[in-house]
ZAPA-788310 format. One line per 3 residues: their letters; for each residue x, y, z of C-alpha. Coordinates in steps of 0.1 Angstrom, whole numbers. Layout:
REM ZAPA-788310
A	X Y Z ~ ...
***
This chain:
REM ZAPA-788310
XXX	-270 248 2669 ~ -234 247 2682 ~ -232 210 2676
XXX	-242 215 2639 ~ -215 241 2634 ~ -188 216 2646
XXX	-196 190 2620 ~ -167 180 2596 ~ -167 170 2559
XXX	-185 139 2549 ~ -167 110 2532 ~ -183 118 2499
XXX	-171 154 2501 ~ -135 143 2508 ~ -136 119 2479
XXX	-148 145 2456 ~ -122 170 2467 ~ -95 143 2464
XXX	-106 135 2429 ~ -106 171 2418 ~ -71 177 2434
XXX	-58 146 2417 ~ -71 157 2383 ~ -56 192 2387
XXX	-22 178 2398 ~ -22 153 2370 ~ -31 179 2344
XXX	-3 202 2357 ~ 22 174 2356 ~ 12 165 2321
XXX	15 201 2310 ~ 49 203 2328 ~ 61 171 2310
XXX	50 184 2276 ~ 68 217 2283 ~ 100 199 2293
XXX	99 178 2262 ~ 93 208 2240 ~ 121 226 2258
XXX	145 197 2251 ~ 134 196 2215 ~ 138 233 2210
XXX	172 233 2227 ~ 184 205 2204 ~ 171 222 2173
XXX	188 255 2183 ~ 220 237 2189 ~ 219 220 2155
XXX	210 253 2138 ~ 239 271 2153 ~ 263 242 2144
XXX	252 240 2108 ~ 253 278 2103 ~ 288 280 2118
XXX	301 251 2098 ~ 288 265 2065 ~ 301 300 2073
XXX	336 287 2079 ~ 335 265 2048 ~ 321 293 2025
XXX	346 319 2037 ~ 375 296 2031 ~ 360 284 1998
XXX	358 320 1985 ~ 395 325 1990 ~ 405 294 1971
XXX	432 301 1945 ~ 440 336 1958 ~ 475 344 1946
XXX	478 313 1925 ~ 472 304 1888 ~ 449 275 1897
XXX	478 252 1904 ~ 510 254 1924 ~ 544 239 1916
XXX	568 229 1945 ~ 558 219 1980 ~ 529 194 1981
XXX	530 187 1943 ~ 519 153 1933 ~ 555 141 1929
XXX	561 141 1892 ~ 570 164 1864 ~ 541 187 1856
XXX	519 173 1883 ~ 513 205 1902 ~ 491 209 1933
XXX	456 221 1924 ~ 443 250 1944 ~ 413 229 1952
XXX	417 192 1959 ~ 385 171 1963 ~ 381 138 1981
XXX	348 123 1972 ~ 333 99 1997 ~ 366 91 2015
XXX	354 100 2050 ~ 332 82 2075 ~ 298 73 2062
XXX	309 83 2027 ~ 315 120 2037 ~ 336 142 2015
XXX	368 162 2023 ~ 385 191 2006 ~ 418 209 2006
XXX	419 246 1997 ~ 451 265 1989 ~ 454 303 1989
XXX	476 331 2000 ~ 471 348 2034 ~ 457 382 2022
XXX	471 400 2053 ~ 508 392 2045 ~ 510 398 2007
XXX	544 412 1996 ~ 563 417 1964 ~ 598 404 1959
XXX	627 429 1954 ~ 633 431 1916 ~ 669 441 1923
XXX	676 407 1940 ~ 672 383 1911 ~ 675 346 1920
XXX	682 314 1900 ~ 656 287 1902 ~ 681 265 1921
XXX	686 292 1948 ~ 672 287 1983 ~ 662 323 1992
XXX	641 352 1980 ~ 644 388 1991 ~ 618 414 2000
XXX	624 452 1998 ~ 622 464 2035 ~ 619 500 2023
XXX	583 492 2015 ~ 560 501 2044 ~ 552 472 2067
XXX	574 446 2049 ~ 598 441 2078 ~ 568 431 2101
XXX	554 409 2074 ~ 586 391 2068 ~ 590 386 2105
XXX	556 369 2106 ~ 568 340 2084 ~ 580 310 2104
XXX	599 278 2097 ~ 577 249 2085 ~ 551 273 2071
XXX	546 275 2033 ~ 556 305 2012 ~ 534 309 1980
XXX	546 331 1952 ~ 530 339 1918 ~ 547 353 1887
XXX	536 388 1878 ~ 562 394 1851 ~ 552 371 1823
XXX	515 373 1812 ~ 520 344 1788 ~ 534 319 1813
XXX	512 317 1843 ~ 529 300 1872 ~ 529 298 1910
XXX	557 284 1932 ~ 555 272 1968 ~ 582 263 1993
XXX	583 249 2028 ~ 603 274 2048 ~ 634 261 2065
XXX	638 291 2088 ~ 619 321 2102 ~ 617 351 2079
XXX	646 376 2086 ~ 630 409 2094 ~ 664 427 2094
XXX	674 417 2059 ~ 641 408 2042 ~ 654 373 2033
XXX	633 341 2034 ~ 650 307 2033 ~ 637 274 2020
XXX	651 242 2003 ~ 661 245 1967 ~ 631 238 1946
XXX	646 216 1919 ~ 662 193 1944 ~ 633 193 1970
XXX	603 190 1947 ~ 600 167 1917 ~ 574 188 1900
XXX	593 221 1903 ~ 614 218 1872 ~ 585 221 1848
XXX	579 256 1860 ~ 613 268 1872 ~ 642 248 1858
XXX	678 249 1870 ~ 697 276 1850 ~ 666 297 1846
XXX	658 327 1868 ~ 629 330 1891 ~ 603 355 1880
XXX	615 390 1882 ~ 584 402 1900 ~ 565 378 1923
XXX	536 384 1947 ~ 542 363 1978 ~ 526 355 2011
XXX	522 328 2036 ~ 502 299 2020 ~ 471 288 2037
XXX	467 251 2030 ~ 435 240 2048 ~ 418 206 2047
XXX	383 200 2061 ~ 372 165 2069 ~ 350 146 2094
XXX	364 127 2123 ~ 342 100 2137 ~ 368 76 2152
XXX	378 78 2188 ~ 403 50 2185 ~ 429 66 2162
XXX	446 87 2188 ~ 438 121 2173 ~ 409 144 2170
XXX	379 148 2193 ~ 353 129 2172 ~ 336 96 2178
XXX	308 76 2162 ~ 284 92 2187 ~ 297 127 2182
XXX	313 132 2147 ~ 333 164 2144 ~ 342 186 2114
XXX	380 190 2116 ~ 404 215 2101 ~ 440 204 2091
XXX	464 233 2086 ~ 495 215 2075 ~ 484 191 2047
XXX	497 161 2066 ~ 477 130 2074 ~ 452 137 2102
XXX	471 141 2134 ~ 467 155 2169 ~ 473 192 2160
XXX	442 193 2138 ~ 416 218 2149 ~ 380 208 2158
XXX	356 233 2141 ~ 320 221 2147 ~ 306 192 2167
XXX	280 166 2155 ~ 286 171 2118 ~ 275 137 2104
XXX	280 142 2067 ~ 296 168 2044 ~ 291 167 2007
XXX	308 190 1982 ~ 298 195 1946 ~ 316 216 1919
XXX	305 235 1889 ~ 329 245 1861 ~ 333 272 1836
XXX	311 256 1808 ~ 286 240 1832 ~ 251 250 1841
XXX	256 264 1876 ~ 221 279 1878 ~ 204 245 1883
XXX	205 228 1917 ~ 203 194 1902 ~ 216 200 1866
XXX	244 182 1849 ~ 266 212 1855 ~ 274 200 1890
XXX	299 172 1896 ~ 314 155 1927 ~ 351 160 1922
XXX	378 182 1907 ~ 404 167 1884 ~ 440 165 1894
XXX	465 175 1867 ~ 474 139 1861 ~ 441 137 1842
XXX	435 149 1807 ~ 417 182 1803 ~ 379 174 1803
XXX	366 207 1816 ~ 369 198 1853 ~ 403 212 1858
XXX	410 234 1889 ~ 416 266 1869 ~ 381 262 1854
XXX	364 259 1887 ~ 335 283 1889 ~ 314 275 1920
XXX	313 251 1949 ~ 283 238 1969 ~ 287 227 2005
XXX	260 206 2022 ~ 262 196 2058 ~ 241 171 2078
XXX	242 180 2115 ~ 226 158 2141 ~ 216 165 2177
XXX	242 160 2205 ~ 219 133 2221 ~ 191 111 2211
XXX	154 119 2218 ~ 152 111 2255 ~ 118 95 2250
XXX	131 75 2220 ~ 99 84 2201 ~ 117 101 2172
XXX	129 78 2144 ~ 155 89 2118 ~ 184 81 2096
XXX	213 100 2081 ~ 197 115 2050 ~ 209 112 2014
XXX	227 143 2001 ~ 249 148 1971 ~ 260 114 1958
XXX	258 99 1993 ~ 231 73 2002 ~ 212 73 2035
XXX	224 52 2064 ~ 211 17 2066 ~ 200 17 2102
XXX	178 41 2121 ~ 183 59 2154 ~ 167 85 2176
XXX	188 115 2167 ~ 173 147 2153 ~ 190 161 2121
XXX	192 193 2101 ~ 205 198 2065 ~ 217 230 2051
XXX	235 239 2018 ~ 252 270 2005 ~ 268 278 1971
XXX	300 298 1968 ~ 314 316 1938 ~ 351 308 1937
XXX	361 343 1927 ~ 398 339 1923 ~ 395 307 1902
XXX	367 323 1881 ~ 389 352 1873 ~ 417 329 1862
XXX	394 309 1839 ~ 388 340 1818 ~ 424 352 1814
***
């Protein structure tokens, strides 16, 4: 009896137990592997979702402010360099970026620094200063906020029959003690200035002025040019705040933005259709003849972003290409990145208002 109680497991019993254990461990490992893959996939999807929402939020908020404090175009700083060739409040660059991506420049006044010039301090168009009345509440602080090498944007409020906006590059900080702002003389500094404010004429008696926001959005996908944080593997949506060629002071906005396409709908176009003929890929400059696509007739803008994952599918099972959006074609070669596409339409409120004046 005692001898029987001391018997161990048979070889068959051990093999059965080993087989069952192996099966359970294998099943648990397979489940763990699936969960890890799903976790990585969900993490990449969430990352892309956050990036595309952030990018479109910044673009749409900036787009809604386009033309604030302007008449659709601006004479002076940044004009196209010829008589009458003013700077549009929206400049489009169709397919000029990496992979055929678009870019855009948006001009508006800073809504937090709006001031009115002192009507008792009338200036000739050839003068290099304007004055603000420091007796108005908060004006001393606002003038003091203006810095050299920023833009001052002013619009004429005194003549309803002659809409005009003037912009200067400030040559000194705003003087909060006197209310004076200094800049180069318009007629000598800017070749397009004379068409709106000629030597011998007075500047508008009443002008609404503020710091000018001149913001350009573009995609950087080159890590060999010495500026920007983008590369072919990680393209970045960038923001240029000084309207110069891309340089090392541009601000990265959103990572892994592979394509940006921008479409425009004008006053007489059908803006209700997503694919209708009312939408076009560019805005005319004022060197073009009026054909209905002029900046002061701009009604709506549509921004579409393609955002891709920060890394490829680790198992390299997913196959994809940069998709076709707007007038851009898909990429020719495939890869293992995931992608998301999102679009938003923005009513350009300030430009829409101007188009009906």
